[in-house]
C-alpha positions as CSV (number, residue, x, y, z in Angstrom):
1,M,-2.2,27.5,-11.2
2,A,1.5,26.1,-10.8
3,K,1.8,22.6,-10.2
4,E,2.4,21.9,-6.8
5,N,5.9,19.9,-6.1
6,L,4.8,16.5,-4.2
7,S,7.8,17.1,-1.7
8,D,6.2,20.3,-0.8
9,R,3.2,18.7,0.2
10,R,4.7,16.1,2.0
11,K,6.7,18.9,3.8
12,R,3.1,20.6,5.0
13,R,1.1,17.1,6.0
14,N,4.4,16.3,8.0
15,R,4.7,19.8,9.7
16,F,1.0,20.0,10.4
17,A,0.9,16.8,12.3
18,I,4.2,17.2,14.1
19,K,2.6,20.5,14.8
20,S,-0.9,18.7,15.9
21,K,1.0,16.0,18.5
22,A,3.5,18.5,19.7
23,N,1.2,19.4,22.8
24,G,3.6,22.4,22.8
25,K,7.0,20.6,22.7
26,V,9.7,23.0,20.5
27,R,10.0,21.5,17.2
28,I,13.6,20.6,15.9
29,C,13.6,21.1,12.1
30,V,16.0,19.8,9.6
31,E,16.6,21.0,6.0
32,R,18.7,19.2,4.2
33,T,20.7,20.0,0.9
34,N,23.2,17.9,-1.4
35,K,25.9,19.4,0.2
36,H,24.4,21.1,3.8
37,I,22.5,19.9,6.8
38,K,21.0,22.6,8.9
39,V,18.8,22.6,11.8
40,Q,16.3,25.2,13.8
41,L,14.7,25.2,17.1
42,I,11.0,26.2,16.7
43,D,8.8,27.2,19.4
44,D,5.3,27.3,17.1
45,Q,3.4,29.2,20.0
46,K,5.3,31.8,20.1
47,G,6.7,31.6,16.3
48,V,10.5,32.0,17.3
49,T,13.4,29.9,16.6
50,L,15.3,29.2,19.6
51,A,18.5,27.8,18.5
52,S,20.0,26.8,15.3
53,A,22.7,25.0,13.7
54,S,24.2,24.9,10.1
55,T,27.3,23.5,8.2
56,L,27.1,26.7,6.7
57,E,28.7,28.3,10.2
58,K,32.7,28.9,9.7
59,D,34.2,26.6,12.2
60,L,32.2,23.6,10.5
61,K,32.7,24.4,7.2
62,L,36.6,24.2,7.5
63,A,36.6,21.2,10.0
64,N,34.2,18.7,8.7
65,T,34.7,16.5,5.3
66,S,32.7,14.0,5.8
67,N,28.5,14.7,5.2
68,I,27.8,12.2,8.1
69,K,30.5,13.3,10.7
70,A,29.2,17.0,9.5
71,A,25.9,16.0,10.3
72,E,27.1,14.1,13.6
73,T,28.7,17.5,14.8
74,V,25.8,19.3,13.8
75,G,23.8,17.4,16.3
76,Q,25.7,17.6,18.7
77,L,26.2,21.5,18.4
78,I,22.2,21.9,18.2
79,A,21.5,19.6,21.6
80,E,24.3,22.0,23.3
81,R,22.4,24.9,22.5
82,A,19.4,23.4,23.1
83,K,20.4,23.2,26.4
84,K,21.8,27.3,26.8
85,A,17.8,27.6,25.7
86,K,16.6,25.2,28.3
87,V,15.1,23.1,26.0
88,S,15.3,18.9,26.7
89,N,12.4,17.8,24.9
90,V,11.3,18.5,21.1
91,V,9.3,17.0,18.6
92,F,11.4,15.9,15.0
93,D,10.8,17.3,12.4
94,R,12.5,16.0,9.7
95,G,10.0,17.5,6.8
96,A,10.0,15.5,3.1
97,N,13.5,13.8,4.2
98,I,13.8,10.3,4.7
99,Y,15.1,9.1,8.2
100,H,18.4,7.5,6.6
101,G,21.9,8.7,6.2
102,R,22.7,12.4,7.4
103,V,18.8,12.8,8.7
104,K,19.5,9.8,11.2
105,A,23.2,10.5,12.0
106,L,21.9,14.2,13.1
107,A,19.2,12.7,15.2
108,E,21.7,10.5,16.7
109,A,23.9,12.4,17.5
110,A,21.3,15.0,19.4
111,R,19.8,12.3,21.5
112,K,23.4,11.5,22.7
113,S,24.4,14.6,23.3
114,G,20.5,14.8,25.4
115,L,17.6,15.8,23.3
116,K,15.2,14.0,24.4
117,F,12.8,13.1,21.2
């Protein structure tokens, strides 16, 4: 058997805890790499992704040079797309990422734009 990565274990543990506490709320899932940040609105009961946003999109890829500013833009964008999907209350799933830097900037921008978590 291959050794399991500690961050994978942490992701799975956090995801299970969040799903059990969500009580039917939509989950906002953040994936962060060294260059990019991706966000999805996931309905775990139906098993579908309602909306997504990423710095890999053409508009954001060309417009933003700073990682923090790009994360804030993605946070605003996911909040707008959540409003279109008629979602206002979500549960924040940061995965194995620490709530600091780009993840924090994304969360605060989404809160300012109208998402509640």
